[in-house]
Steps between C-alpha positions, in 0.01 A plus 500: 500500500582232244675172608816602313512837664433359841796248485722751320467727797595220736800400279627861498464520882706184548757612252538826682536304829209675664256334752179347379235235578272328244229262628155345454279379779332154488215446250565836354563616141650837613871539517622802693848656508665767726804687362694702754655813368839465664704236679458626855435227755170574680410292812207470746473379850149615604311424171314825501621615158339429159684296245617153423678312783756223491554370847748243638447177700640671813284811541760647733680586182375791284250440224567659160231742365433627150314821608193580297601869456853396354364256248325494159226240485370312199228227459473248230193277446579163324451136545821377321830647394690367204846377584765293317532124546759378742645182648524434876784323663474330845606647826771297665427435859806371666459604860264212604709396801516847638122553470424153632714574805319838550160331480600230742627768737162673469299184577723424798449851639122473454477175685707619789368852566217747451555544119200366307603586144797651317539591137845411374640606167794492265629664183534321169740667255506482122736671258343736242692555176277796408175640632257782467290546817214658304477197281493272810220708641301453173536117537398517872187695394409258222562194722365576847157656479416402862796676652634849572772523237766771512840632417654745740828685455699754684873560412589538868316184605480254214268324258216272626215326323239242586153348485360482837160341585476634849328820613633617838192731528309771325328804643213682338379775734424313818472157344803266540534174314765237571590166347600190690713295257698185592570150383657416163488221248556479123211554272400189306230518226415137525427477872323683788726651788539271799574720812636351813431598862845660513408736220155588642655557839759729338231704335293518817803634696520784251123577525499489882804719511342770269172506700687535830747766373237728356255474794628814678467709188189378328134381564244284318755237387383226264694200359404329179506122439837347404538449121764372267656750269747467209807723474709425195598132526405472865189460715446661846234506768341842538232686699408867531490697827297827484472761771404864568782726626441691820508873507840644580688183390812573287604300194841444664339321796333251273811448301693434825233258621481292176851516357665254474218246503537129600488424126844664452641505850341265752321497836548635751625782285795626709627149584476403129665819380791462738558141379498612141752780554728270696488190293430571130839653466413749225318833466154460369485880417165563322409127463187443723466870545216683328428745223211696371304824480507720809229746602372573150179702451216298349154600377224269609162526327169337574139534372215492758127538489360734759141616549388711202850490357616245234852398413685760709870470448710542819877531481746485785878558503673242725855417583604156368813280546576151383803307600614164349753268673815473300498120408593325185754767447855545369774752508713566191855605560809497281451201267288274722160471639436418873174314542362507858292202613389356834245296688309479825647250755296347770560195732351272235718628208691255286839650410526328162147626402594853623806500274295382201245771570775769470595345163148527377482864609811589293295411193271810530782737421716271295214442259546859364888503490718413205 
């Protein structure tokens, strides 16, 4: 399929108000799209189906599914998409006092109780005179090669798009890979990152949490060294956690164990989630939820050398899923864009710096908006 035909199909789908998702995974030149044939709202609660899933922060609410059998699928391989020039205007952030009060409340609660970390967020709004979500996706793809970039639409749910650097986990057969990502600072070309103990502690909380949570369901867990990674105009601390899934373990059990992670919720999970739902005073919806391919069949090939046999090709069909945490994302509704941003709060957090961090995070999406 040509580039023009690929995006023409997407434009027609959106013009007809039919569900779709278009996305590209990190360090990947392949763009995929799923086009649902009708506007029926499909959901999942057990994650046994095959398709593309869009799940909320509160997993007690239903996740939206684009079922594989109800969708047309197209792939496009390209490294750059031509788009028109545009000028970006700043996002006005005028709720500093409210967010500072929220962060101070979080710090106070942490110091006085069992809560160790809580991720607190806000919404920054920006008017849009005119927009084309497919054009915005093209800009995301050109700009953020180290992220999962996407545009997702369902007429009965809404329009979301983003560039998330964080893998919740991926499963290939019995192999499960997770990422521990935390800590944030602006990327500066002229200097090396200077991480504080607060940020290393924050990242270690996420790592320890992942290892503990998956222990009942996996074996042979290994954790990589901590490294600095760049995501757009930001830097983060990152490590990989790799395990083997035990026989008889369901995908849903791993989802419930890991989601939401301390990187988007806090620790302990239930106490942090309760604090968020009580104090943030808005509905996150799909922000800090997750999205991705669910239970797709994948062909694995390998070449081996056995006695008296050279270069034998062995192929295996496995079930694969990959879910990305819905960060650096926005919802477009009416004539405005709602940009969702937040940060991890610990006992050592500085409220002013936490506010500034959320401002830096709005730049990821705002960079591709008129």
